[in-house]
Legacy VTK file of the C-alpha trace (Angstrom):
# vtk DataFile Version 3.0
C-alpha trace
ASCII
DATASET POLYDATA
POINTS 787 float
53.183 136.152 169.983
53.904 136.659 173.692
50.388 137.701 174.728
48.606 134.472 175.689
45.199 136.144 175.436
45.909 136.969 171.784
47.124 133.415 171.245
43.943 132.017 172.824
41.998 133.996 170.201
44.347 132.616 167.468
45.722 135.946 166.308
49.078 134.217 165.782
47.520 132.000 163.099
46.115 135.039 161.277
49.552 136.706 161.300
51.090 133.488 159.951
48.586 133.612 157.077
49.583 137.231 156.523
53.269 136.234 156.413
52.561 133.762 153.589
51.206 136.643 151.482
54.546 138.515 151.622
57.332 138.247 149.028
60.460 138.547 151.167
61.721 137.210 154.484
61.917 140.618 156.174
58.274 141.416 155.357
57.206 137.982 156.621
59.085 138.607 159.859
57.403 142.004 160.233
54.006 140.371 159.665
54.492 137.809 162.424
55.700 140.477 164.861
52.679 142.804 164.452
51.150 143.877 167.749
47.603 145.310 167.985
47.533 149.060 168.596
45.199 150.676 171.115
45.600 154.173 169.595
42.592 155.074 167.432
44.570 157.440 165.183
47.257 154.843 164.500
44.702 152.090 163.797
42.787 154.342 161.377
46.072 155.166 159.607
46.947 151.471 159.280
43.465 150.611 157.997
43.504 153.491 155.500
46.812 152.167 154.102
45.383 148.650 153.801
42.260 150.041 152.130
44.380 152.096 149.696
46.390 149.013 148.680
43.130 147.026 148.384
41.713 149.670 146.019
44.897 149.883 143.915
45.028 146.103 143.489
41.404 146.080 142.391
41.908 148.824 139.808
45.452 148.269 138.532
46.458 144.760 139.592
49.035 143.764 142.155
52.580 145.199 141.977
55.525 142.792 141.820
57.988 142.716 144.680
60.111 139.979 143.084
62.172 137.914 145.482
64.385 140.670 146.827
66.812 139.984 149.627
68.052 142.248 152.377
71.324 143.718 151.090
71.586 146.499 153.653
74.612 144.895 155.357
76.407 144.580 152.004
75.594 148.195 151.174
76.940 149.345 154.516
80.144 147.314 153.973
80.538 149.010 150.602
80.041 152.357 152.310
82.866 151.420 154.680
85.203 150.712 151.729
84.838 146.950 151.320
84.765 145.290 147.907
81.540 143.384 147.186
81.236 140.185 145.183
79.523 140.030 141.819
76.578 138.174 143.409
76.139 140.887 146.034
76.223 143.618 143.402
73.689 141.771 141.251
71.339 141.446 144.214
71.718 145.145 144.961
70.853 145.855 141.315
67.796 143.623 141.728
66.711 145.656 144.773
67.098 148.845 142.711
65.140 147.296 139.837
62.253 146.333 142.136
62.155 149.844 143.607
62.081 151.375 140.132
59.360 148.940 139.003
57.228 149.823 142.039
57.689 153.541 141.361
56.680 153.108 137.698
53.691 150.934 138.715
52.447 153.735 140.950
52.889 156.267 138.094
50.265 154.327 136.100
47.665 155.442 138.645
48.864 159.043 138.841
46.167 161.472 139.876
44.699 159.172 142.504
45.893 160.199 145.947
46.174 157.427 148.541
47.358 156.977 152.101
50.461 155.053 150.977
51.846 157.632 148.542
54.471 158.668 151.099
55.775 155.093 151.146
56.175 155.118 147.355
57.945 158.481 147.615
60.515 156.876 149.936
61.632 154.453 147.204
65.138 154.977 145.816
64.957 155.193 142.023
68.585 154.938 140.870
68.512 153.743 137.275
72.120 154.798 136.749
73.471 152.417 139.416
71.110 149.658 138.339
72.217 149.838 134.698
75.868 150.341 135.644
75.938 147.053 137.557
73.921 145.251 134.875
76.292 146.470 132.147
79.423 145.351 134.010
78.299 142.010 135.476
76.683 139.306 133.373
76.210 136.682 136.099
77.363 135.957 139.620
80.687 134.562 138.319
81.141 136.389 135.007
82.283 139.972 134.480
81.275 141.510 131.139
84.043 142.259 128.595
82.891 145.883 128.287
83.124 146.491 132.036
86.273 148.458 131.247
88.514 149.009 128.200
91.451 147.449 130.088
89.492 144.244 130.798
88.420 143.985 127.184
92.065 144.426 126.017
93.382 141.813 128.483
90.766 139.281 127.401
91.633 139.856 123.745
95.280 139.150 124.566
94.318 135.996 126.497
92.276 134.825 123.556
95.130 135.430 121.130
97.611 133.654 123.399
95.292 130.686 123.733
94.874 130.530 119.972
98.662 130.470 119.490
99.061 127.706 122.050
96.275 125.691 120.444
97.781 126.119 116.995
101.125 124.710 118.190
99.458 121.805 119.950
97.198 121.135 116.955
100.311 120.768 114.772
101.793 118.351 117.310
98.742 116.084 117.635
98.321 116.002 113.820
102.002 115.190 113.348
102.641 111.572 112.380
105.833 111.684 114.446
104.016 112.397 117.745
100.701 110.605 117.186
102.210 107.235 118.109
103.245 108.632 121.520
99.860 110.187 122.357
97.103 108.345 124.193
94.454 110.519 122.427
94.677 113.190 119.753
93.215 115.950 121.846
94.183 119.044 123.829
93.172 119.443 127.452
93.828 121.687 130.456
95.604 120.874 133.684
96.140 123.587 136.272
95.070 126.196 133.752
97.731 125.174 131.248
97.336 123.465 127.846
98.631 119.862 127.840
98.413 116.690 125.714
97.811 113.109 126.960
100.991 111.004 126.448
101.402 107.284 126.966
103.349 106.664 130.150
105.933 104.498 128.438
106.619 107.250 125.858
107.371 109.979 128.368
110.935 110.467 127.168
109.799 110.847 123.556
107.758 114.000 124.175
109.877 116.707 125.833
107.977 118.960 128.226
106.656 119.422 131.746
104.463 116.745 133.379
101.406 118.269 135.104
99.208 115.282 135.972
98.763 111.523 135.708
95.586 109.536 135.044
94.082 107.392 137.783
95.313 104.212 136.092
98.827 105.603 135.558
98.714 104.727 131.870
98.498 108.383 130.781
100.533 111.382 131.741
99.626 114.964 130.814
102.596 116.783 129.336
102.997 120.467 128.562
105.282 120.478 125.495
108.221 122.857 125.688
106.972 124.681 122.599
103.863 125.994 124.409
105.380 126.717 127.829
105.985 130.340 126.934
102.433 130.751 125.579
100.996 129.155 128.719
103.126 131.438 130.880
101.797 134.441 128.997
98.231 133.215 129.494
98.782 132.824 133.255
100.225 136.318 133.507
97.311 137.768 131.551
94.821 135.858 133.679
96.392 137.358 136.793
96.003 140.782 135.211
92.376 139.930 134.378
91.671 138.981 137.994
93.306 142.173 139.212
91.248 144.254 136.772
88.038 142.494 137.878
88.901 143.235 141.506
89.503 146.864 140.574
86.122 147.075 138.806
84.338 145.418 141.737
85.971 147.845 144.142
84.945 150.777 141.930
81.332 149.535 141.690
81.277 148.903 145.444
82.502 152.428 146.073
79.710 153.851 143.886
77.130 151.722 145.689
78.506 152.943 149.015
77.883 156.508 147.923
74.157 155.726 147.698
74.073 153.619 150.877
71.545 155.668 152.843
69.091 155.999 149.958
69.314 152.283 149.074
68.789 151.142 152.681
65.870 153.507 153.228
64.373 152.465 149.894
64.676 148.776 150.783
62.948 149.379 154.113
60.160 151.177 152.231
59.818 148.172 149.903
59.484 145.821 152.893
56.812 148.000 154.507
54.941 148.339 151.199
55.101 144.574 150.781
53.488 144.174 154.212
50.717 146.671 153.359
49.927 144.907 150.078
50.066 141.529 151.851
47.304 142.825 154.147
45.286 143.802 151.066
45.844 140.370 149.469
44.692 138.686 152.681
41.571 140.873 152.615
40.762 139.633 149.097
41.351 136.040 150.205
39.003 136.438 153.180
36.498 138.614 151.269
36.983 141.157 154.006
35.696 144.724 154.362
36.905 147.902 156.042
35.414 148.484 159.516
34.607 151.871 161.033
36.684 152.261 164.184
35.863 153.991 167.460
37.324 154.128 170.965
33.989 153.949 172.825
33.755 150.150 172.991
30.983 149.902 170.340
30.967 146.664 168.320
28.471 145.980 165.531
29.221 143.150 163.114
26.982 142.001 160.256
27.467 138.568 158.700
30.804 138.186 160.464
32.789 135.016 159.732
35.577 133.413 161.724
38.520 133.604 159.272
40.082 130.274 160.318
36.975 128.163 159.684
36.475 126.654 156.220
34.537 129.282 154.185
32.276 126.501 152.889
31.311 125.537 156.453
31.391 128.797 158.407
28.015 130.326 159.252
27.978 134.167 159.220
26.619 135.737 162.373
25.455 139.178 163.553
26.959 140.417 166.823
26.478 143.597 168.842
28.130 144.768 172.040
28.651 148.113 173.742
25.767 149.907 171.984
22.519 149.015 173.787
24.220 146.788 176.356
27.748 146.282 177.696
27.471 142.598 178.648
26.319 139.680 176.487
25.530 136.324 178.125
25.388 133.541 175.518
23.690 130.291 176.513
22.726 127.127 174.710
23.804 123.508 174.171
27.341 122.325 173.521
28.729 122.395 169.947
26.216 125.141 169.170
28.767 127.802 168.290
28.923 129.838 171.516
32.723 129.748 171.743
33.102 130.538 168.039
30.877 133.602 168.507
32.961 135.174 171.282
36.195 134.178 169.520
34.952 135.938 166.394
34.320 139.142 168.350
37.775 139.071 169.942
39.722 137.993 166.859
38.095 140.522 164.502
38.732 143.289 167.048
42.418 142.330 167.233
42.683 142.082 163.432
41.291 145.603 163.024
43.714 146.889 165.673
46.534 145.362 163.574
45.375 147.265 160.467
43.679 144.241 158.864
40.302 144.316 157.162
37.768 141.939 158.718
35.705 139.137 157.113
32.237 140.660 157.424
29.778 142.661 155.359
30.227 146.381 154.809
29.171 149.004 157.355
30.695 147.267 160.386
31.863 149.006 163.527
34.676 147.927 165.834
36.497 149.526 168.740
40.082 149.799 169.887
40.800 148.455 173.383
43.730 148.750 175.762
43.341 145.048 176.507
41.539 142.153 174.841
41.429 139.520 177.593
40.164 135.989 177.079
39.608 132.882 179.150
38.740 130.329 176.495
38.349 126.758 177.778
37.596 123.472 176.056
33.819 123.426 176.131
33.756 119.883 174.711
35.597 118.391 177.700
33.515 116.119 179.953
36.170 115.902 182.661
36.065 118.970 184.887
38.471 118.679 187.829
39.623 120.944 190.581
42.888 121.599 188.714
40.965 122.713 185.624
38.732 124.964 187.738
41.797 126.343 189.512
43.502 127.063 186.201
40.470 128.989 184.933
40.110 130.892 188.185
43.807 131.844 188.132
43.376 133.252 184.645
40.156 135.082 185.578
41.816 136.577 188.668
44.518 138.082 186.413
41.800 139.356 184.078
39.970 140.992 187.008
43.193 142.714 188.087
43.944 143.968 184.545
40.432 145.029 183.509
39.618 148.700 182.962
37.013 150.720 181.002
39.073 150.178 177.828
39.010 146.364 178.078
37.171 143.730 176.048
36.755 140.568 178.138
35.679 137.193 176.704
34.865 134.377 179.149
34.045 130.861 177.987
31.996 128.567 180.280
32.191 131.012 183.166
31.921 129.251 186.543
32.058 125.733 185.102
33.966 122.920 186.791
32.520 123.259 190.282
29.230 122.944 192.172
26.480 124.416 189.934
24.989 126.561 192.695
28.333 127.973 193.758
29.524 128.226 190.157
26.445 130.244 189.098
26.781 132.579 192.089
30.499 133.065 191.466
29.907 133.710 187.740
27.262 136.344 188.538
29.559 138.068 191.015
32.470 138.088 188.526
30.277 139.663 185.819
29.024 142.345 188.220
32.566 143.198 189.337
33.906 143.444 185.783
30.903 145.568 184.753
31.624 147.922 187.626
35.051 148.516 186.083
33.404 149.593 182.816
34.694 146.688 180.714
32.801 145.253 177.734
31.934 141.592 178.380
30.872 138.548 176.395
30.473 135.293 178.309
29.158 131.810 177.554
27.478 129.637 180.183
24.988 126.835 180.826
23.649 128.283 184.071
19.956 129.226 184.112
20.724 131.706 186.901
22.777 133.794 184.481
19.882 133.820 182.012
17.672 135.290 184.748
20.435 137.733 185.698
20.623 138.937 182.103
16.834 139.337 181.918
16.642 141.336 185.142
19.785 143.488 184.846
19.861 146.653 182.675
22.845 146.704 180.321
23.065 142.904 180.245
21.575 141.009 177.303
20.879 137.358 176.680
22.028 135.602 173.563
21.834 132.056 172.325
23.035 129.875 169.494
20.035 128.488 167.647
19.463 124.720 167.843
17.105 122.646 165.698
15.586 120.017 168.003
13.943 118.243 165.055
17.280 117.438 163.423
19.384 117.541 166.623
21.754 119.912 164.872
22.855 123.456 165.717
22.349 126.172 163.109
25.283 128.185 164.567
23.244 131.396 164.293
23.686 133.797 167.192
20.375 135.264 168.380
20.688 138.329 170.626
17.859 139.090 173.045
16.786 135.465 173.406
18.039 133.195 176.225
19.141 129.753 175.146
17.549 126.498 176.219
19.562 123.455 177.210
17.116 121.247 175.278
18.342 118.297 177.350
14.876 116.740 177.750
13.916 117.226 174.106
17.243 115.883 172.817
17.112 112.846 175.145
13.562 111.958 174.126
14.422 112.495 170.464
17.304 110.069 170.807
15.011 107.381 172.237
14.945 107.944 176.005
11.726 106.429 177.451
9.044 109.080 177.916
8.347 108.179 181.555
11.992 108.805 182.489
11.978 112.193 180.766
8.658 113.098 182.360
9.905 112.097 185.815
13.017 114.238 185.294
10.842 117.196 184.378
8.875 116.754 187.594
12.085 116.759 189.627
13.139 120.259 188.625
11.816 123.193 190.597
8.617 124.914 189.591
10.527 128.176 189.104
12.918 126.570 186.638
10.045 124.827 184.917
8.135 128.076 184.477
11.279 129.817 183.268
11.923 127.137 180.658
8.271 127.357 179.570
8.618 131.121 179.132
11.831 130.645 177.192
10.168 127.984 175.055
7.242 130.305 174.331
9.673 133.071 173.433
11.515 130.725 171.113
8.291 129.691 169.324
7.290 133.345 169.003
10.744 134.212 167.670
10.644 131.438 165.089
7.197 132.566 163.952
8.349 136.177 163.671
11.519 135.027 161.895
9.432 133.159 159.323
7.220 136.222 158.793
10.283 138.436 158.552
11.807 136.186 155.880
8.545 136.249 153.923
8.368 140.033 154.205
12.001 140.297 153.173
11.326 138.130 150.135
8.307 140.238 149.156
10.352 143.411 149.595
13.160 142.042 147.436
10.654 141.101 144.724
9.129 144.576 144.926
12.564 146.166 144.665
13.364 143.989 141.646
10.089 145.033 140.009
10.864 148.658 140.798
14.361 148.341 139.344
12.931 146.707 136.223
10.393 149.520 135.865
13.109 152.149 136.252
15.290 150.394 133.672
12.432 150.139 131.198
11.607 153.818 131.732
15.258 154.757 131.157
15.390 152.628 128.000
12.175 154.212 126.706
13.588 157.656 127.411
16.738 156.770 125.493
14.661 155.486 122.554
12.551 158.651 122.633
15.629 160.865 122.640
17.177 158.811 119.840
14.034 159.071 117.697
13.732 162.794 118.376
17.357 163.300 117.347
16.758 161.251 114.206
13.642 163.313 113.352
15.589 166.508 113.983
18.321 165.423 111.562
15.765 164.449 108.922
14.015 167.791 109.366
17.328 169.599 108.903
17.929 167.722 105.669
14.438 168.575 104.482
14.942 172.232 105.315
18.141 172.202 103.297
16.332 170.681 100.320
13.501 173.207 100.700
15.930 176.103 100.690
17.514 174.726 97.561
14.098 174.497 95.865
13.223 178.052 96.929
16.504 179.335 95.537
15.755 177.545 92.251
12.389 179.262 92.045
13.938 182.669 92.724
16.548 182.020 90.050
13.765 181.055 87.611
11.849 184.328 88.307
14.996 186.367 87.789
15.673 184.571 84.528
12.123 185.239 83.286
12.383 188.923 84.227
15.578 189.244 82.261
13.909 187.719 79.231
10.892 190.055 79.718
8.606 187.097 79.886
7.712 187.650 83.470
4.063 186.822 84.227
3.489 188.242 87.714
0.255 186.417 88.447
1.531 183.033 87.245
4.825 183.477 89.098
2.977 184.518 92.220
0.792 181.425 92.039
3.803 179.184 91.540
5.639 180.903 94.408
2.665 180.402 96.756
2.424 176.760 95.746
6.162 176.397 96.272
6.029 178.045 99.688
3.208 175.724 100.739
5.248 172.781 99.556
8.201 174.138 101.568
6.033 174.366 104.690
4.865 170.800 104.252
8.406 169.557 103.542
9.949 171.159 106.630
7.443 169.436 108.966
8.614 165.805 108.950
5.932 164.514 111.301
2.966 166.502 109.957
-0.033 164.355 109.094
-1.205 164.853 105.469
-4.848 165.412 104.718
-6.206 163.482 101.686
-6.414 165.567 98.498
-9.766 164.727 96.878
-9.130 167.044 93.886
-5.973 165.221 92.738
-6.321 163.282 89.473
-3.651 161.050 87.943
-2.450 162.721 84.690
-2.604 159.332 82.947
-3.248 155.700 83.788
-0.451 154.001 85.701
1.985 151.657 84.006
4.127 148.920 85.526
7.431 150.476 86.502
6.062 153.992 87.074
7.679 155.893 89.956
5.004 156.939 92.441
4.678 158.676 95.828
2.680 156.992 98.599
1.036 160.207 99.745
0.038 159.514 103.349
3.481 158.243 104.412
5.539 160.373 101.986
7.410 157.319 100.664
8.595 156.765 97.088
7.875 153.459 95.376
7.571 151.660 92.044
4.418 150.145 90.540
4.648 146.363 90.274
1.041 145.484 89.404
-1.829 147.593 87.914
-4.939 148.406 89.990
-7.218 145.452 90.756
-11.008 145.480 90.873
-10.933 147.013 94.373
-8.677 149.866 93.280
-5.488 148.630 95.027
-2.063 148.835 93.370
0.926 146.620 94.287
3.888 148.942 94.996
7.525 148.177 95.847
8.699 150.709 98.516
12.312 149.987 99.412
12.493 146.322 100.434
8.751 146.177 101.234
6.064 145.128 98.749
2.620 146.463 99.704
-0.871 147.172 98.376
-1.832 150.869 98.228
-5.139 152.535 97.369
-4.991 154.145 93.916
-6.205 157.487 95.324
-3.226 157.509 97.734
-0.676 157.463 94.875
0.916 160.414 93.114
2.669 159.926 89.788
6.257 161.204 89.840
8.376 162.378 86.919
10.936 160.006 85.323
13.968 159.638 87.603
17.328 158.684 86.393
19.351 156.628 88.808
22.988 157.499 88.918
25.117 154.424 89.069
28.265 154.663 91.103
31.070 153.329 89.045
34.111 151.580 90.479
32.706 151.131 94.004
34.088 147.963 95.506
34.325 146.565 99.015
36.712 144.170 100.566
37.141 142.623 103.979
40.221 143.619 105.919
41.438 141.295 108.617
41.508 142.950 111.987
45.067 142.647 113.258
43.842 143.505 116.731
42.366 139.993 116.859
45.903 138.669 117.167
46.866 137.447 120.628
49.017 139.973 122.486
52.473 138.657 123.392
55.584 140.341 124.743
58.044 137.509 124.039
59.446 136.184 120.754
61.384 132.894 120.910
63.864 132.567 117.997
65.986 129.772 119.398
66.962 127.150 116.828
66.165 129.354 113.796
68.500 130.406 111.024
69.500 134.069 110.873
67.392 134.851 107.784
64.281 133.135 109.142
64.769 134.860 112.483
64.932 138.293 110.797
61.660 137.650 108.926
59.952 136.425 112.092
61.269 139.428 114.052
60.042 141.854 111.359
56.525 140.352 111.483
56.526 140.419 115.266
57.494 144.139 115.380
54.629 144.980 113.001
52.199 142.996 115.181
53.327 144.625 118.441
53.032 148.114 116.937
49.450 147.403 115.863
48.635 146.062 119.330
50.107 149.138 121.047
52.945 147.217 122.743
56.152 149.253 123.037
58.500 146.808 124.747
59.088 143.090 124.211
61.700 140.391 124.772
63.531 138.432 122.061
64.782 135.025 123.261
67.791 133.942 121.175
69.828 131.956 123.684
73.537 132.243 124.375
75.081 129.504 122.198
77.705 130.711 119.746
76.256 134.225 119.648
75.548 134.122 115.906
71.774 134.403 116.278
72.160 137.209 118.830
74.447 139.105 116.447
71.940 138.696 113.609
69.102 139.964 115.800
71.115 143.004 116.943
72.184 143.764 113.361
68.568 143.758 112.224
67.345 145.845 115.185
69.904 148.557 114.352
68.377 148.977 110.883
64.677 148.809 111.795
63.232 152.375 111.928
60.576 151.347 114.473
63.142 150.390 117.140
64.041 153.070 119.685
66.623 151.050 121.623
67.604 147.517 122.639
69.794 145.892 125.258
70.796 142.502 126.624
68.789 141.148 129.549
69.842 141.933 133.107
70.412 139.500 135.926
67.060 137.788 136.528
65.737 138.645 133.023
67.700 136.046 131.041
71.058 137.877 130.860
72.904 137.400 127.539
70.307 134.897 126.311
67.661 137.559 125.687
67.409 141.058 124.198
64.963 143.667 125.530
63.594 145.814 122.653
61.888 149.210 123.087
59.810 150.498 120.149
59.115 154.107 119.197
LINES 1 788
787 0 1 2 3 4 5 6 7 8 9 10 11 12 13 14 15 16 17 18 19 20 21 22 23 24 25 26 27 28 29 30 31 32 33 34 35 36 37 38 39 40 41 42 43 44 45 46 47 48 49 50 51 52 53 54 55 56 57 58 59 60 61 62 63 64 65 66 67 68 69 70 71 72 73 74 75 76 77 78 79 80 81 82 83 84 85 86 87 88 89 90 91 92 93 94 95 96 97 98 99 100 101 102 103 104 105 106 107 108 109 110 111 112 113 114 115 116 117 118 119 120 121 122 123 124 125 126 127 128 129 130 131 132 133 134 135 136 137 138 139 140 141 142 143 144 145 146 147 148 149 150 151 152 153 154 155 156 157 158 159 160 161 162 163 164 165 166 167 168 169 170 171 172 173 174 175 176 177 178 179 180 181 182 183 184 185 186 187 188 189 190 191 192 193 194 195 196 197 198 199 200 201 202 203 204 205 206 207 208 209 210 211 212 213 214 215 216 217 218 219 220 221 222 223 224 225 226 227 228 229 230 231 232 233 234 235 236 237 238 239 240 241 242 243 244 245 246 247 248 249 250 251 252 253 254 255 256 257 258 259 260 261 262 263 264 265 266 267 268 269 270 271 272 273 274 275 276 277 278 279 280 281 282 283 284 285 286 287 288 289 290 291 292 293 294 295 296 297 298 299 300 301 302 303 304 305 306 307 308 309 310 311 312 313 314 315 316 317 318 319 320 321 322 323 324 325 326 327 328 329 330 331 332 333 334 335 336 337 338 339 340 341 342 343 344 345 346 347 348 349 350 351 352 353 354 355 356 357 358 359 360 361 362 363 364 365 366 367 368 369 370 371 372 373 374 375 376 377 378 379 380 381 382 383 384 385 386 387 388 389 390 391 392 393 394 395 396 397 398 399 400 401 402 403 404 405 406 407 408 409 410 411 412 413 414 415 416 417 418 419 420 421 422 423 424 425 426 427 428 429 430 431 432 433 434 435 436 437 438 439 440 441 442 443 444 445 446 447 448 449 450 451 452 453 454 455 456 457 458 459 460 461 462 463 464 465 466 467 468 469 470 471 472 473 474 475 476 477 478 479 480 481 482 483 484 485 486 487 488 489 490 491 492 493 494 495 496 497 498 499 500 501 502 503 504 505 506 507 508 509 510 511 512 513 514 515 516 517 518 519 520 521 522 523 524 525 526 527 528 529 530 531 532 533 534 535 536 537 538 539 540 541 542 543 544 545 546 547 548 549 550 551 552 553 554 555 556 557 558 559 560 561 562 563 564 565 566 567 568 569 570 571 572 573 574 575 576 577 578 579 580 581 582 583 584 585 586 587 588 589 590 591 592 593 594 595 596 597 598 599 600 601 602 603 604 605 606 607 608 609 610 611 612 613 614 615 616 617 618 619 620 621 622 623 624 625 626 627 628 629 630 631 632 633 634 635 636 637 638 639 640 641 642 643 644 645 646 647 648 649 650 651 652 653 654 655 656 657 658 659 660 661 662 663 664 665 666 667 668 669 670 671 672 673 674 675 676 677 678 679 680 681 682 683 684 685 686 687 688 689 690 691 692 693 694 695 696 697 698 699 700 701 702 703 704 705 706 707 708 709 710 711 712 713 714 715 716 717 718 719 720 721 722 723 724 725 726 727 728 729 730 731 732 733 734 735 736 737 738 739 740 741 742 743 744 745 746 747 748 749 750 751 752 753 754 755 756 757 758 759 760 761 762 763 764 765 766 767 768 769 770 771 772 773 774 775 776 777 778 779 780 781 782 783 784 785 786
């Protein structure tokens, strides 16, 4: 951070916070080297990228950038024909894996176009090279046996040679003839050759080559003559193994070199993407929003917060500049928040010009500037000397020389440190000169003359940081349009200064200043009164809006209930129509049957048909009110258990009790027992209830209640138990919709891994499986993909 004005506004600290959000050293370095841009198009592009990453994180979670390292130099060496180490190749494979993972992460949100799609398109997806390296190299110092057929054959020969040497040495150390010469009955290695520990005094009794001696000299390590040839064969084979590994590394390096340009460009794209997503993460941390940018010098911030102040202590403030006025003069007592206010304006402007979202409410407006110039002093200092004044003036002189219409200038305690009369005059002259250059200004001061200047000058506005005299504490709220009061007399008297001293001091100030302070005091009282009324009105409006929202919700719920009931009535009516059609068809069939039998009575049939049609009309109107039928007579007295129809509500029921003295009958209708007037009942014919045989219910456990997991740890289990556990786990993952998981079996002897692989080959639900790559657990885990 070479620009001292930016440093005075603490932009360097914001960029350091941004660097901590990155995942690799190169992205962190890029973050700390960001310079604010003064080009509106470029700033809008940067902000649109940050906003796109912010949206993607909110909808799909944050992508993983791993801990990738810059392997561009290694890739370029491979391109030049150099042979890379296994560690370098593994790190290159990790870079390729991260690029592929980022590309697949973006595919999950396919269909949503964003401003950073072109960065994802620049990623190098080279699964072939990634898997090729992973298949050949198990760890940074271990080449896989299947890296080449030649390597596998050499290692088999080494293993056989070692077994022969061990067999010969095992016979020797178990031999009663040699045991008395040996220090221990064990086989060890010295210089890559198999040897046995022999007592020093028995050296002549065990023929062979001496390779080492113990620290005490009591033991010598002898290579018996019988295993010299086997050891020689092992050394030759090991040399061949090393040569084959070098050949494989050179071959892999050559393949990597063929993709050098794509890998380097892809890595650079990863670094830039990491920086963009770091900006989005920082925005979430700061609860920031996207500002609207312009190049006209307009600044409008709502509930803006200084991002370096504790969120629990910071007081949001509203700030405007460059809209109704181009100069803001902020006055008020010390520690009231004046410096924080102008720092907030400058810092948030610089953050936006760096492509960062700003900690403020939505619908904010900021501008790009050619220069953001600041002279921020220590307003808490009580020692103002000529050197301090000279230092500030030197800085302001440079600001005056640099200022232009595209400048934002922030001046703290303008004119302080010298004679008040001269200081106020000089401060006024500086403001007028900078305004003549078209710059946007925000300045803090204690001078009453500048308050008057702001009141009398068009385009200049007063501002103050609110102070509560009753509690002697600042509220840190910035009030624009109101000049600040020093409150020196009120604070002194509140702290216990004798009243006569304060009164005498008030009499010493000029009548003009006294009248001005009285006007300011009256304005402040009026403002506080209006503020109280505004808060009350705001509260009433919020309550009214809540009531309105509640009314709208209730209306919507009622509409939904109405629509639901109408749909239900429509379905019931359809069912009734179907039943009516069935009854009509039955009547028609009956008439046809009577005609065939020549027993057709036209008048009787006509009467029955009319009665049936009337019944059909009544049936197909589910909400029609029924008129009482005074002519209806029960065909016989009711009995307990008779099926009846409750006429007015068209509901079937069963008689539980006979009519009482008032003519009411107790009827069971569904689950409700009620009293019904005898005249409102209609006796129904006997109804046989069909009993459904064999209907049973049972509860089925919902497998979806199981906790989703993508790892199965089988370490320490026997092969049979592991197979059963693996089978259950595959069933569970299929039900949960998981198609890839990891089996942890450890390296060990390899028996458990072999059992797992044997089972996976036979399971019809398994699409494929492989050992873990570098960074995934290597040979200690198996990655399983299900169909």
